[in-house]
N, C-alpha and C positions, 0 to 999 in steps of 0.2 A: 631632547625633542628632535626626533629624526626630521630630514627634509631631503628631498631629492628633486632633479630635474629633468634631463632629456630621459624619455623612456623608450625602451627597446625590448624586442621579444628576445627571449634567451635562446641560446643555440640548443638545438635538439629536442625543444619542446613543442608539443602539438600546436600548431597553427589552425585546426580544424577538423572537420570531419569529412571523408569522402561519401560520394552517392554509390549505392549499390547499383550492379549491372542491372537489377530487376527495374530500378528506378530511372535510369537514365533517360529511356525514351519520354517520360513523362517530365523530367527537369528539362531536357532540350526544348519541349514544348510550352514551358513556362508554368508546369503545373508543380506544385509542391504539397505533398499530402499534409491534410490540417494537423495530425497527430506528430508531426517531427517536431512542432514547436508550443504544442498545446500546453496550458495550464488546466490541470484536472483536479476537481474538488471531491474528495470522498465523502460519501454521505453514507453513515451508518443508520439506515432508516429507525432503528427502534428507539433511537436516541436523539433524531433531529428535531421533530415537531410533532406533537401529538393533536391531531385536528378534531377528535371525537372524545376526548376526556377520559380515556381508558387507561392512561398513565404510560402508554407506549406510542412512540411515534409511528406514522404511517405515510402512505403515498400522498394522500391529500394534503397531508403537512408539507411534503416536499414542495407539491405544486403551489401552495399557498406561499413558498419562499422562493420562488424563482427570480421573483423580482430583485430580492435581496442578493442571489447569486449573480444575476446580469449585473447588477450595479457593483458588486465586487470586482467582476471581471474576467471571471473564469471562462474557459472555452468549453469546458465538458465537465459532466459529474460522473464519478464512478460510484454505483450503488452496491453496497454489501449485499449478500444474499437476500433476495425478496420471495424465493420460493416457499411453498408449504414446508413446514419443519417442525418437529417436536421441541426444536430449540435445546436440545442436549448440549449444543456447541453454537449458540448465538446465530443458528441459521445454516452452518456449515454441514447440517446433517439434512439433506434434502429428501423429500418423500414424493415430490413430483415436480419435474423439471419444466413442465408446460402450464404452470399456472402462478398464482400469487399467494402468498399467505394471507388467510382471512384477516390476522391482526393487522396486516399492511393494507388491506383491501381487495380490489378485484383486478382481473386481467384488463378489464376495461378502465379500471383506473390508471393502471400501467401504460397501457397505450395512448390515454389523454396526456399523461405526464410526459411521455415521449414527445409527442405533437406539440404540446405547450412549449416545452424547452426547444425544441426546434425552431418554433416562431421566434424565440428569443436569441438564436445563435448559440444554442447550448446543446452540445451532443450527449449522448448517454451511452455509458459503458456500464455493462451488467457483469457481475460475479458469476463465474461459471466453476461449480464444485464438482468435479468430474473424477478425482482420486477415489473417492467413495460415496456412498449414500448414507441415507439413514437406514437404521435397522426396519423402520415402518415402511419403507419402501416397497411396494408391491413385488418388484424382483425379488427383494431378500426374502420377503414372506414366502414367497414360492419356492425359493432355494431352500428354506427351512423345511417345507413340507414336502419337499422332492428327497429322492435316494441320493447317496453318494454316486457321483459320476454322472448325473443326470445333466441336460443341457441348463435347467435352473440354476444348478450349483457351478456351473462353469461360468456363470457370469461373475462370480466372486472368487475368493481364493479359499476353498476347503480343502483341509488335509486331513489325514490321521495322525493322532499324536505318536510320540515316542515312547519307548517303554511297552513292556509285555502287555500291559492293558491299555495302552494308548492314553496315559494319564498325565505324560508330560507334553508341553508345547512342541510342535513340529520343528522348530529351530529355536534359536536365542535371539531372535529379532526384538527391538525394543520399539515402545511407542512414545511419539513426541510429547505426550502427556504422562510420561512415567509407567514403568512396568512392561509386561511383556505385550508384545504387538499380537497376541493371540487369545482367543477366547473359546472356552469349548462349548458345544451345544448339547441340548438335551433332546434325544429321539422322542418321537411321539409316544413310544411305550414306556417312556420315564428313564430309559437306559442313557448314559454318556454317550454322545456322538462325535462326530468330527469336529476340528477346530477351525475357526474363520479369522482371517487376518484383519486387523485395524491399525494404520499408522498413527491414528490419533485416538479417539475415545471408542470404547467398545460399542457405543451406539452408533459408529461411523465404519461399518464393514467396507474394506477396499474391494473394488471392482477389480476384475480380471481382464486387463486391456489387451492381453495376447488371444481374447475371444472375439471372433468377428462379429458376433451378435451385439456386443457392446460398442463395439468400432462404428457399425452402422445405424446403432440408435443414436449416438451423439453426433453423427452427421446430420440427422434429422433434428435434433434438439437445436444444434447451432442455426439450421436454417429455419426452425420454427421462429426463433427470436430475431434474426435479420430480417424475416419476412413482416416482422410487427415494427420493424424503425429502429432496433437496435443499432449503435454505430460501432460498437466494440466490444470485445469480451476480455475480461481479466481472467486469467488461467490459474485457479488457486493450486497451490503445491504442485507445482508442474513436474518437478524431478521425481515425484513419488509414483508416477503413473505404472511404470513398467519395472517388474520384479525379476531377476535372474532366474530361468528354469531351474528346475531342481532344488530351488529353496536352499541353498547352502548357508551354513552359521555366517555370520558377519563377525568380522574381526574390529571390536571397538577399542583394542588398545587398553583394555581395563576402565575405560571410562564410560559408564552407561547412561551419559547424559546424550541427548539428540542433538549433537554437534554436526548437522547436516552441512553448515558452511565449511567444514574442515574435511569431510570425507571424500576420499577419492577410492573408487573399486568397491565401494559398498553395495551389497547385492539387492537392497531395496530401495536406493536413493542415487539418482543421476544416472542410471544405467544407459548404455548407448542406445539402445533399441527404444527408448523414448522419443527419440526425434521423427521416427517413422510415424508417430501420433501427431505431432505438430505439423508435418509436412502434409499430412491428409486434411488436418483444420485449415492450415493456409488455402489449400484448394477450395475449401467450401467458401471461405472469406472472399476468395478472388472471384466467386461466381457472382458477387453483388458490386454495384456502383457506389460510389461515395466514399472511397478509401476506408473500407471497414478494417479495423485494426483488432490484433491480438495483442494483449499484454501479459506478460509471464511474472508470476511469483516463483521465482527460482532461487531457493537459498543454496548456493553451490560453493565449491572451493575456488574461489578466486574469479576475476574478470575473464580470464581466458576460457574458463569452462561455461561461464556465463554466455560469453560470445557465441558459442556452439549453438544455443537455442535461437539466435538471431540471423541465422545464415539467410539468404534472400529468398529460400522457399520454405522458411518456417517461421515462428513467431516475429512480429514486427519491433518488438520492443520489451524491455524487462525493467523490472524495479532495480535500482542500483543499491544492494544492502550493504556494500562495504562503505558507501557514502553514508548512508543511514546511520550505520553503527560506529562510525570514528568518532573520537572525542572533539570537543570543541577546542582546536588547537591548530597550529602550522601543519600538523599531518594531513589537513583537508587538502593541502596542495597536491600531495603525491597521489591521493586516492583519485584526483580530479585527472592527472596527468595519465595514470594508469587507464582510467575508464577511456579516456578520448583515444588513447594510442591503440587499445585493444579493440576497441569497436569501429575503429577507421576502416580496418580491411573488410569488414562486411557491410559497411554503409549503414548500419543501425545507429539512430540517434540515441544519446544518452538518455536515461530517464532517471531524474534525480527526485529523491524523496527523503524526507526527514521524519515523519511521523505517520502512524495508521493506527488502526483500531486494536492492534496486535503489540504496540511498544508503549513505553513509559511516554507521558506527555512532555512536550518540550520544554515547558517552563520549569517543570520540575527536574528533568534530567539535565539540562543545561545550568542549573543552580547547585548540582552537587559537585564534590570534589572530584569524583569520576564522572564525567560527562559522557562517556560511552553508552550506548544503549543497552538497556537490561530489561527483561520482561519478568513482571511479578517481584521485582525487587522489594526488598523489607520497607515497610511504610516507616521504620523507625530512621532510616538514613536522612540526616538534616539535608535540607535544600533552602538555599537562598533564592526565594521567588524572584525579587527584585532584580538581583543577577540573572537569573534564569530567563527571566523576560527580554532583558537587554540583550543577551547573546540569541535568544529565539529571534528578534527582529533583524539582528545582523545577519544571522543564518539564512532568513527568509530572502534578504536581498540578495545574498550570496547565490542561492539556489536559483533565484528567478533571472539572474543575470547570466548564467552557464547556458551554453548551446545544447538545445535539445527540449524534452519535455519535463514537466515538473508536476508533481502531485501534492495537494495541500490537504491534510485530514481536518475534517470539520472541528472547528473550535481551536485549531491552531493559529488562526488569524486573530483570535481574542485573546491569545495567550493564556487560556484555559489551563490551569495546573491538573496534575493527577488527583483524584480525591482519595487520599490515602487514608481517609479515616471512616471508610464504609464499614459498618458492624459486620462481624464475622457472619451473623447469621442471615446477612443480605447478599453475600456473596454467590454469584451464579456460574462463574467460570469452571468448567470441569476441572482444570489444573488445580483447583482448590481442594478437591475430594481426592483426586487422583495421587496427589503429592503427600497425602495423610495430613492435610491442612498445615503444610509447611511454606507452600509458595502461594500466595495470595492471587496469583493469576491476573487478568487483564481488565478486569472490572473498573478498576481505577481511571481508565483512558476511556470508557464506554458511557459515562455519565452522562444524562440529557443535557442538551446545550442550554445556556441562559440567554433568553432574548429580551426581557423587559423586566421591570419593577425592582421592589428592593428585597422580596423574601421568595423563596423556593413556592412554586416550581418555576419562577422567573419567566412567566410566558410559555414555558413549553407546553402545558396543557392550556385549555380555554378556561376562562373565568366562571367561577363555580363547580369546576370540576371535583369530585369527591375522591377519585382514585389518586393515589399518590404516584409519582414517577417510578418505573421499575427498578430504578437505582438511586439512591438518595443524592440529591446534590447540595455541597456545602454552602451554608448560608453566607460563607465570605466572598462568594461570586457575586454580589450585588454590583460592584463596580466593574464587573468585567461583560455585563449584558451587552447585546447589540445595541440597546437603546443608549445606554450609558457612553459607549465608546464613538458611536455615530457622530455624535455632537462636539466630541474632542479632537481638534484636528492633529493633535500629535498623540492619538492613541495608537494601539497595534492595529487595530483594524483598519484604520485611515493609512497608515504606513504600507499594507498589503494593497488596499485601494488605489494609492498612488503609484507603487510600483506595477500594478497589473495594467493600469492605463497606460503608462509609458511603455510597458513592454507591446501593447498593441500600437502604439503611435511610431515608435522607432523601428526604421525598416531592417535595422541589423539584427534585432532579435528574430526575425524571420530568416535568417541565414545561419551559416554553419561557422560564420568568421569568428575566430577566437586567436589571441595570443597573448602570452604573458608579457609584461612589461618589467624593466628592471625596478627592484623596489628594495627598501631595507629588510633585514631579517625579520621574519615574523609578520610581513605585511603581503596580503594576497592582492595583487593589481593586475588586471587583465582587461583587454580591450575586446569589444565586438565590433571589429571595423574601426572606421575613424569617428563614427558617430557617439559612441558611448563606451564610456570605462566604468569598472566596479573596482572599487578600493575597500578591502577589508582589515582592519587594524587588529591583529593578534600580538603584536609586539610587547605588550607588557608597559608601554609609555605612549603618551599623545605623540602625534604627528602631524606635521603642517602639510596641507595639502597643495598640490601644484597651482600657483595662482593663473596658470593659462587655461584652467578649467573650471567651470562653475558647476554646483550642486544642482542637480535634478531632484534628487530625493535622498533622504538620511535617515537610519535606522532610529537616530536620537537628535534632539534639537543641539544644534551647534552653536559654540562660541567663536563667532569669527571663521578662520581658515584652519582650525584645530580640529583634528579628529582623534577623540579619545580612544582607549583600548577597549576592545569588545564592541566595536562600531562599524558601521559600513555606510558608504555613499555610493550613489551612480553620479558620474561626472559627464558633462559635455564640453566640448571646446568653447572659451569665450569668443564670441564675436570681436573681430579685430577692427 
C-alpha cells in the first residue's frame, strides 16, 4: 500500500493557463467569461424526454426536466440539432436553419425553453451543422434543377466526373461513413449528370465555403439564433468546411478509413483556409453581449493543430478528443499536460469531454479490456459493467476537477451502458447500411433515457402512450433510472450532484490554478490552488490518503483513509 507525505509541483509541468490578449482587459476588470469554467450537459433531444407520447423526445420534454438539470448543477446545456430534418443522420442533415423540426416542437417552444433555462441560470448552446445541408434543403433542390456553373450549384461542390463519359468520381476522396465522398446526379432528361461531394452520407451534400453567398447566409443564420437568445454555437465538423481548390487526390497511405485525427496536409480536412471562416464567425459572435461562445468539434492531428482553431480571433474553445479517446490508465496524465501546455500560449481553456452521442457509452467502454474510445465497436466484445461504472465515477471526478470547461453527455451521470442488444432491424445510424451492415454505428449510445419505473419506457414517454420509444430500452435499466438513483446517496447520480455543487462553491474551480503534486507511480494527484486537491488511483493497488487532508467527495464509499484502485477523491486541508 502506497503512502506519501509533503506534496510538490513537479519541475517543468504546467501550473495553469494564461489569459489571451483579447481577454486581458476583461480579466483586469474582474470579469471572467462564464464558459471558461462551465459544465455543459449535452441534450440529445430525440432521446431525452417524450412529452407527447409519440416515442420521440421533444423540446417540451427538455423544458419539463429543467428542474432536474438545475438540481444536477450544470451551467449550460448543449442541444444536438433541433432543426427541421429528414433524419438521414439524426438531424445532422438540416433542411431549414431557421426553424425547429416539428417532431421536437415549434420555434416558440425553443424560445420558451431558452427563456426558462435562463431563469434557472442555465445557458443554451445549439449545434450548428454548416459543413453540409440535407439533400432536401431548398438550396440543394435549386442546385439540382439549375445547370452546371450556375450560382445555385456554386453553393455546393459539383464537379464533372473523370473518364471519357464522366462515369468515375472526380477524385479519390472518401466519406466518413464509408465509400466514396462523391455521388452522381441525374439530369432532368434522365441522363447522368455531375457529381456532388458529401463527406458524410449522400443525403448530406457539402457546402462550398469558398462561395460568398454561403458565407453571407451563415452570418445571418448565426445572428438569427443569437437574436433569439442562444448563448453559444457548437460548430459541427469544423475542419471539413474548406476544401483545397483544384480538388487533388488525397494520400491516405493505403488506409481508407476516415482517420481525420491523423491527417496532416489532407485536401478535404483541416485545410488552412478554414480559419478564415471562423474568424468571420467570431466577429459575428462578438457583436453580442453576454459572452456568446463558439465551441468547435475539431478532430485533428494533435493538440497543436487544435490550438490553431483557438486563436484569440477564432473559436473560443474546442472539444479535447485526445482526452476523450485515451484509455483509462496513467496515460491520462500526459494528455492533460500536453493539453494545458499547448493551449496556454493562445489563452484558451481546455474543454474536457468523455462521452457524446457519437461515442461508446462510458460504463461499457471502461469495462472493456481496451478502454480507449471506439465508435460502433462490436457488441460481442465483453464488458464488465461493474468495473466500467466504477471507472466512470472516478473519471467524472477527474474531469470535473481539471481547469477549464467540461461536457457531460446525457445519461453518463446515471452510468447508463451502451444498449448493445438493439435488433438489427431497429438500427437507424447510416453507418450500419453504408458499412454493408458490418459496423453497428452509434445507436447504442442514443437510446432514450430511463427516468422512472421498473419497465420500459421508464418514464421516457407519458403514462398510457402507445408509441414505443424510437430505439428500444434494455429491461435491465430499471436500477439506473433517475428515480432509483435519486434516493440512493451512493449512486452515480449523487456523486455527480455532490461534485457539481462543490465545483460551484469552491473558488479555486473558477480559476486557472493547477499544479501536479508529488505522488507514487500511477497516481494522479493535483491541486487547484490551496483549497482543493484531486487524487485518482490508477496504480493497481490501494493507497493511503494524506492525513492532513479530508475527503470532500469520493467516487466510491471509502474504508477509512484507504483509496482503492480505480477510484478518485477530492480533498480539502483539515482545519488545524
